[in-house]
ZAVODREN-928505 format. One record per residue: x, y, z of N, C-alpha, C, CB in turn; residue in three letters. Coordinates in steps of 0.1 Angstrom, whole numbers, plus 5000, padded with zeros to 4 digits. Glycine has a CB too. Layout:
N
XYZXYZXYZXYZALA ...
***
This chain:
350
500749884999499950004998500850135004498449975007MET 501950115009503150255009503550274996504550225017ARG 503850204986504550164977503850234964504650014977SER 502350194965501450254957501450374959500350214957ARG 501250444971501050594974502150684970500850624989ARG 503750564970504850654967504950644954505950644973LEU 504450544948504250574930503250684927503550434922ALA 502350694934501050824928502250964936498650814941VAL 502751004944503351034944504251124942503251004945ILE 505251034931506351024920505651094910506850884916ALA 504251014903503651084893503451204895502751044890VAL 502751234905502151374907503351474907501151394922LEU 504451454911505851564914506051524899507451524928PHE 506351464891506451454876505651514870506451344870LEU 504051524873503551594863504151784869501551534863LEU 503551724884504251954885505451984881504652044902ALA 506251914878507551944874507251974855508651814879LEU 506051914851505751954837505452024833505351914832THR 504552084844503652194843504052314845502652184851VAL 505152284850505952404859506952444850506652364873ALA 507852314840508552354828507552394816509452244824ALA 506452374810505752434801505052584806504952334797ARG 505352604821504852724823505752874818504552724836ALA 507052814820508152914819507952904803509852874826GLN 508553044802507953164788509353224786506553304792THR 509453244773510753304771510353494772511453244754TYR 511653574778511253674785512553734780510753644800HIS 512653914785513953954785515053904801513754134783ILE 515753864796516553834805517553924813517153754800VAL 518154024804518954124808518754234796520454074810LYS 518854334800519254464785520154544792517754574777GLN 521554574786522154644787522354794780522754584787THR 522554864785523055024775524755024774522455204785LEU 525155014760526755004758527355144754527154894747LEU 526055244746526355334743527555334731526455394754GLY 528155424730529255434718528655494707529955294713GLY 530055534694529655564684529655444670530355694683GLU 529155474662528855384650527355324647529755264653GLY 526855264636525955204635526355074638525455224624GLY 525354984636525554824632525054734624525554774640TRP 525154604626524554514616524254344625525954514600ASP 525054264624525454134626525954164643526754084613TYR 525354054647525654024662526153884667524554054671VAL 527553854673528053674673528353674682529253604665THR 527953554688528253484702529053364698526853444712VAL 530053374710531353294711530953224723532853394712ASP 530353094719529653014729530652974742529052864721ALA 531852914736532952854740533952944748533452804728ASN 534053054745534553184753534153224758534953274752ALA 532653244758531453324768531753474760531953324789HIS 531753514747531853634741531453664731532653664738ARG 530653804729530053864722530353984716529353864727ILE 530853934700530954064690529654124683531954024678TYR 529854304685529554394682530154484672529454424690VAL 530154444657529954524648529654704650529054454641PRO 530654774648529954964651530755044642530255044671ARG 530554974631530755064619532455084615530055224624GLY 532955114629534555164621535255054638535055434620THR 534654994642535554934656534054824661536255104672HIS 535154714667534054574672534254584688534454384664VAL 533154624693533154614706532754424710532054734712MET 534054384718533754284723533354244741534554234718VAL 532254174741531654204757531954054760529654264759LEU 531654054779531953944783529853904779532853954803ASP 529953794780528453774775527453714788528553644762GLU 528553714797527253664808526953804816527853524820GLN 527953954819527654074823527254154813528554134830THR 527454154799527654224785528454344788526154264777HIS 529354344801530354424800531654424786530854394813LYS 531954554784532954544772533954494778533354684765THR 534854424775536254364779537454444767536154164776VAL 536854434759537854474747536954584734538354304740ALA 537854644727537554704717538554714705537154814720ASP 538054684692539154674684538954764673539354564680ILE 539854854671539754974661539954934649540655084664PRO 540455074633541055084625540255004616542155074627GLY 539055004614538454954607537355014599538254874612MET 536755024586535655134578534655044573536355244565ARG 533055074575532355014566531954864571532955024553GLY 532054814583532054684589530554624594533054694602ILE 530354504594528954414590529054334598528754334577HIS 529754254597529854094605531054034608529353974597GLY 531253964619532153894627532053734626531853954641VAL 532953664623533253524624534353484630533353484614ALA 534153384637535053344648535653214647534553354660VAL 537153174646537153024641538352984652537552994623VAL 538052924665538952924676540252874673538452854685PRO 540052734663540752634661542152694652539752534655LYS 541952834647542952904639543053034649542452934622ALA 542453044657542753194666542453264659544153244671ASN 541253314652541153424641539753434645541553384624ARG 539753574643538253624638538553724628537353704649GLY 537053704621537053764605536053904606536453624593PHE 536053974597535354084602535054144590536054184613VAL 533754124584533154234567533554404567531054234566THR 534054404560534454554562534354594549535854584567GLY 533654774544533954824530534954914531532854884524ASN 535754954522537155044522537955094511538154964528ASP 536955154503535355184503535055024496534755344492PRO 535654944489535454794480535854714494536754754462LYS 535354604492535254484498536754444507535054374485GLY 536754434519537754374525537454314539538654464526VAL 538254244541537954134555539554194565538053914548ILE 538754224574539854224587540054094594539354314598TYR 541154094595541753944602541954004616543453874594VAL 541553944624541853964642542253814650540154034649PHE 543253864661543753764667542353754683545753804671ASP 542253634684541253614692541453614706540853504688LEU 542553614709543553644723543753764733544853624718LYS 544353844719544953984717543954094708546353964708THR 542954054708541754134699542654244694540154194708ASN 543654224686544054314678544254274662545154374683GLU 543854384654543754334637545254274633543354514624VAL 545354174623546754104622547054184607546653894622THR 545854144600545954194585544654224580546554094576SER 544754274567543554304557543654224543543554464553LYS 542454164542542254104526541354144521542153964523ILE 542154204508541554304501540354184485543254424493SER 539054184490538554154479538254194464537854154483THR 538154324465537754374452536454414450538054284443GLY 535154324460534054294452533654444464533154104451GLU 532054434461530954544467530254474475529954624458GLU 529654584485529054524496529454404502527954504493ASP 530754414507531054304517530254324529532554294520CYS 529554204530528354194541528354124552527254164536ASP 527354034550527453914561528653794561525953834560GLY 528553674566529953594566529753494576531353694570LEU 530053364573529653234585530953174583528053104582PHE 531153094595532152984592531552874591533152974602TYR 532152784583531352624586532352514588530352574571ASP 532552464602533452394604533552284593533352354617PRO 532852184586532552094582533552124568530952084582THR 533352224563534552224548535852344559533452364524THR 535752404566536752444574537352574563537852314578ASP 535452644560536252794553535252914557536352794534ARG 535652994558534953114559534353164544535953214566VAL 533053174547532453214533531753374540531153074525TYR 532053484529531753574531530853664518532853624536VAL 529353684522528553754513528653854510527553744514GLN 528753894494529054014488527854064477530453994481ASN 527054144489525454134483525454224470524154194495GLY 525954304463525954404456526854324445526454534463ASP 527854244447528554194430527954084429530454164427SER 527454014440526753894437527453804436526053884425MET 528353804448529353694448529753614460530553744442THR 530053534467530553494480532153474484529953354483SER 532853564484534453514487534853384496535153624495THR 535553324499535853224504537353214507535353134495VAL 537253194522538653234526539053094535538753404535VAL 539953074531540552944544541553044560542352814532ASP 540752994567540853054580542353044589539652984587PRO 542752944585544152924588545553004584544252814585VAL 545152974570545953064564545953224558546153004556ALA 544453254560544053344561543953444545544953394572ALA 543753364540543553374522542553364517544153294514LYS 542253424505541353384497541753264487540953504492VAL 540053164486540653024482540053014474540652904489VAL 538953114467537753124457536753234455536853014461GLY 535853174449534553294447533353184447534653414427THR 532453234446531053144442529953284438530353024458ILE 530053264424528953364415527753314415529253384400LYS 526453424416525053404416524553504405524353424431TYR 523253454406522753484396521753634401522053354389SER 521853664411521553804418522053864432520253804420GLY 521753964436521954014448521853924461521154124448PRO 522753884467522453804477522753844493523153684474LEU 522053774507521753784519522453684521520353794523GLU 521953644535522553534546522553384539521453524561ALA 523653324543523853164535524153124551525453124518GLY 523752944548524252864558524452734551523252864572VAL 525052704560525552524558524752424564527052484565SER 524652294555523652204559524852104567522652134546ASP 526052154566526952064578527751964568525851964591GLY 527151904554527051804548527851874530525251734549LYS 528752004535529252044519528252074512529951924509GLY 527152164517525952204504525752314514524252074499THR 525852474509525452554513524252614504526452624517LEU 523252694514521852754513521852874511521152744524PHE 522052964502522053154501521153184496522953234493VAL 520453294502519253404504519753434488519253554520ASN 518553434476518853564466517853674469518553524451LEU 518053784476516853844477516153924471516853894484VAL 516353934461515554044451514753964441516554164441ASP 514853804438514253744433513353644440514953714426SER 513553574453513053524463513453404460511753534466GLY 514653334460514953244455515953194464515153264442GLU 516253084464517252994473518552924463516252864480ILE 519652984466520652894459521352814466521552944453ALA 521452684459521952544463523652524454520552424457GLN 524452564468525452564463526452424468525852684466VAL 527152404458528152244460529652324466528652144440ASP 529852304480530852424487532452304480530552454514ALA 532252214474533552154469534252254458533152004462LYS 532752214447533352324433533252444430532952324421SER 532352504445532252644448530952694432534252724449LEU 530252594431529652644422527652654424530252564410THR 526852704419525452704423524652584414524852854419VAL 524152484421524252384414522752354411524952274420LYS 521752444420521052454417519852544422521152364417ASN 518452604416518052734426516652714424518452894422THR 516052744437514552694439513952824443514352574451PHE 512752794442511952954447511252914463510153014431SER 511552984472510953014483509353094485511953084490ALA 508653114473507553154477506853084485506853174469LYS 505553124496505253254492506153364500503653274495PRO 507453324503508553454509508953514498510053414517CYS 509253664504509453744495510753814502508253824490GLN 511753854496512653964502513653824516511354134511ARG 514153734513514653664521515953694527514753564515GLY 516053714539517053764544517853654556516553914549TYR 517453664567518053554575517953424571517453554588GLY 518853314573518853204572519453154584519353164561ALA 518852994586519252884598518852734593518352924614ALA 519452674601519252534596519152414607520452494587PHE 518552324602517952224611518852104603516252224611ASP 519752034611520551934602520151814607522051934602THR 519251774618519051674618517651634608519051664631ALA 516851714606515651734600515551804587514851784609HIS 517151794583517251924566516052014560517451824549ARG 515752064573514952184571515952334572513752164583ARG 515452424561516152534563515052664569516852574547LEU 515652724571514652874576514852994576514252884589PHE 514253064568513953204564512953284568513753214552VAL 513753434570513153524576513153594564513753574588ALA 511753664559511153704549510753864549510053614548CYS 511253944545510554084549510054164538511654194556GLN 509154064531508154104519507054214525507253944512GLY 506254224518504654264517504254204528503654224505ALA 504154074532503554004539504853924547502553924531MET 504853984559506253964565506253814572506554084575PRO 506953694568506853564574508053484573505853494569ILE 508153394583509153274582508453164570509353184600GLY 509453124564509252994560510152864564509253014547VAL 509352734560511052634565510252544548511352484589VAL 511752524549512252474533512852324537513852584524ILE 512052244531513052094530513952094524512751994525ASN 514852084526516552094519516552004509517852054528ALA 516051894506516051794495515251864486515651664498ASP 514151874489513251914478513252044474512051884481THR 513152144482513552234477512352314477514052204465GLY 511052274485509652304490509652354500508952214493LYS 508852464499508552514513507052404521508152704511VAL 507352414536506452304543505952404548506952174552VAL 506152514554505352574565505552714565505652534578ALA 505152794564504952954567504553004579504053014558SER 505153104589504653164597504653304600504853114604MET 503653414601503553544602504753594613502053584607PRO 505253674610506253764619506153864616507653744620ILE 507553964632507554114625507754174613508054174629GLY 507754274609508554394604509954374603508354514612ASN 510654364589511954424586513354304596511854614594GLY 512654174594513354074602514454054593512553944606SER 516154024603516954024594517553904603517854164591ASP 516953874609517953704612516653634619519753704628GLY 517553514619516653384623517753264626515453344608VAL 517253214643518153104649517452964651518753154663ALA 517952884649517252734651518352694663517152604634PHE 517652634677518252594687517552464684518152664701ASP 519152364684518952234681518252134694520152194676ALA 518852214706518852164718517252174721519752244727GLY 516352254716515052284722513852304712515252414730THR 514252284701513652264687512952384685512752134686GLY 513452494689512752624690513952734677512752694710ASP 512552844669513252904658513053074666512452874641VAL 513853094662513753244669513853354653515453284683PHE 513153434655512953564640512753654649511553564626PHE 514153734649513953894654513853984641515353944664THR 513054064647512254164635512354304642510354124631CYS 512654424633512854584637511754614643513154684625ARG 510054564634509054624643508254544645508354744639ASP 507754534658506254464661505154464658505954464668ALA 505254584647503854664636503154774647502254504630GLY 503854804654503254924662504155054660503254894677ASP 505555034650505955134649507155194660504855194647GLY 506855124674507655184686508655074695506455254699LYS 508154934688508754844695509554714683507554784705SER 510654644691511354554680510454404685513354534682GLY 510354304680509954194684510454064682509054194680ILE 511153934690511353804688509653724682511953754703VAL 509453664675508853574674509653404671507953624666ASN 508653354681509753244690508553114685510053274713ILE 508953014675507752884672508752774677507052854652PHE 508152654682508552534683508852434674507752494689HIS 509552334669509452274658508752114664510952284651GLU 507252114663506552034670506851864656504652124672ASP 507251894647507851804637508551864628507051734631SER 509351784617510051844610508951954599510851734603PRO 507551954600506752004589505652104597506051874580ASP 505752084612505052154617505552244630504052084618LYS 504952364631505552484641504452524646506352604636TYR 504752524659503452604671503952754673503552524691THR 503552864672504152954686504152964698503953044687ARG 505053004703505752994717505553084727507052984716VAL 505853184715506353334723506353464718507753334726ALA 505953534721506353704712506953754721505053834707ASP 508253794725508953884728508954004722509953844728VAL 508554174732508954264726510254354735507754324722LYS 510754424725511754504726511754594729512354504721TYR 513254684720513054804713513154804699514054894717PHE 512554924694512454864679514054864672511354974668TYR 514054794665515354844653516254704656516455024658GLY 515854624668516554484670516554394661516154404679ALA 517254374650516754284639517754184637516554344627ARG 518754154641519754034639519853954651521354074634THR 520553884651520253774663521253644659518453734662VAL 521953704677523453524679522553414687525553554693ALA 522353294686522153204694523153154702521653124689LEU 523353134714524453054722523452924726525253144737ASP 523652804718522952684719523352604731523052594708PRO 524052684741524752624753523452674767526752714754LYS 523652784765522452854775521052884772522752964779THR 520752824756519952874747519353014749519052794747HIS 519853134752519553304753520253314738520353404768HIS 519153394734519653524721519653644721519053524710ILE 520353714715520953824719520653914704522553794724PHE 520054074707520354134693520654274698519154114681SER 520554334692521554484697520454564688523554504690VAL 520854664690520354844686519654934694519454864677GLY 518755034691519055154700517855204704519955284693THR 518155214722516355214724515555384723515855134744THR 516555474719515755594718516055634700516455704731LYS 514655634693514955634675514055764673514255474662ASN 514555914668513956004668513156004652514956114672ASP 512156054654510856054641511756154631509056144647PRO 511756134621512056164609510656244600512456024604VAL 510856404594509556404587509656364574508856524588PRO 508356314571508256254553508756334546506956234546PRO 508756284535508956364518508356284512510556374510THR 508056374497507456304489508156174484507056384479PRO 509256164488510056034486509955894491511156064488GLN 509855974507509455874513508655914525510455814517ASN 507555864519505955894532506255824544504155804526LYS 507055744547507255674559508555624564506355584558ASN 509155724563510855714563510955634581511655924560PRO 512055594582512255514595512955584607513055404592ARG 512655624617513455674628514655664628513255634639PRO 515455784631516755784636517155764644517255834636ARG 517755634648518355574658519755704665518855414651PRO 519155684679520055734689521355704693519455734699ASP 522855684687523755594692523755584706524955624687PRO 523655744719524055714731522855604734524255844741SER 521955564727521155504735521755314728519355574731THR 522555284724522755154714522855074729524455154700PHE 521954944725521854864738521754714730520254924749SER 521854624741522254464741520954414745523454414752ILE 520454344736519054264747519454104744516854294740VAL 519154044757519253914761517953874761519953894774GLU 517153774752515953684760516453514760514153714751VAL 515453454772515653334774514753314780516553284778GLY 514653204787513653144794514153174814513752954788LYS 
***
């Protein structure tokens, strides 16, 4: 009889834990004022080193991930957009335009720029490191190319050519890259060995795909779309078919997939009220089914994302004060003007 009662109590306890776990929801864990001069674009997290890298136009702010305090500032750059870190080579790579495309290389330990690689391309923008091919891929939007860099030699080893302007790209971990062709609403499928586009498929109903993320276990590609109908889409990477779409905020420039939780994060500049940014969060119930689990509002303009897969927290950056701009005949709905003194980082998690 006693054993039966203990079993019932154990079951009730487990049920209570399950309910409590489900009751937990995403929220702003921490928001920190950073200030300083310069614009911003992508944010990068090095989960192993507990560092966050934030490009600011002419310099990169290096933050302690836990405290958000600035631990270093890397100066001497121009027109920078993104950072990729390659710990095995003890190097970081920063995309810039000086005025044509350049890649700044810095030492991860000393936080000093050690070299500059000229690409000769236009609009040197986002980039990512793929451990499978051990290459850094730099997206040159207006040149419609990707510059491929060997991180150990810190040298350009090839160029990928596309049929139109491009935005974010991602690897499937098996030698294939997927890249957003922003104007045509298509996805380029790239053979990372031959550095050629082997296939192009439509991402409709997605228009103007920007952010990209990948679920390697289920081979699903996630794309953040900025079109007239802002949505996030899920694509079967093997068939090229869109299997799901989800409404999101305006101006999303980032999407992250957390393999540990099965959650997908879309960070958006505007929640739809013209005053707040938002991250829309969905859970992967199955490879083709997604349920909205949370919408977390924060300051307007925070549109890019970095995920720490260990803490399951995401980070975005922007300004908390954005001054209104008078409309003109050419632009009837101009974006607010950011106040750099209010530049901040926001951390979202459970």
